N, C-alpha and C positions, 0 to 999 in steps of 0.2 A: 264324421267317425264313429265308428261302431265299438260300445264294449264288449270284446268276448268273451270276456272273464262272468259276465253277469250270468249267463245261465248254466255252467258249471259253479259258481256259490249257490244258484237256487236249487240244484238239484242236491248239491252236499247238504244244504239247510236241512231239506222234507226229508233226505236217508237220517240225518239226526234226529230231528222232529218222532219222525217215524220209527226209527230201531230203539229208542228208550221204550216204546208200548210193546211194538210187534213182537221179538223177537220170542220171549218167551212165554204168548201167551197164543201164539197161530202156530198154526200144523202148517201152512203154505203159506209163503210171503214171497211175491213177484211185482216189481216195480218197473215202470218202463217209461222216462221222462215225468207225462202227470196220468196217468195208469198207476192202481194199485190194486192186486188181485190179492186177498187174504183166506184163507180155510180157518175156519176156529171150532169147538168142540161144539158150542150149544148157543142158540139165541140168545139167550142172556149177555153171552163173553162177548158175541156179537154188539150188542147193544152197548157194553160196559166199554169196551174198547173204540165206539165209533165215539161214546160221547168223552172218553178221555180224550183221544187225537180232537176233539173238538175245544177242544178245552184249553190245548197249549199256548197256540196264540191267538189273541183278538181278530187279527187281520186275516187269519188262515183258516177256512173252513174248510171241514171232508164234504160228499155226497157218497150218499149211499145206492147199489144199484143191487134187485135181489134178483134171482133167476124167474125166469117165465115158466108158463105153466107146462109145460113140457121140461122142466128143470136146465134150461140152458141158459146161459149170461154172458153176454158180450163181452168181451177185451180184447183191445188189442184190432178192430174188428174180425175177430172170429168168436163162433160160439163154442164156448166148452162147456 
């Protein structure tokens, strides 16, 4: 028997964890399942936000991808 509520609870938990830090510090915030796209003002703001998110829960660690040499970044299998 599957637990159909588990994915919904996981999405809600991650949203609450991210929303505490993101909405006041980010220019753009997009999330889809386990991918998050964030635009901030500076490299320092990005690193501060990344460190803050990784300190919220010892069992959850975020990863960060930067744009390539041409300035593109993969998000949801699309280059933006």
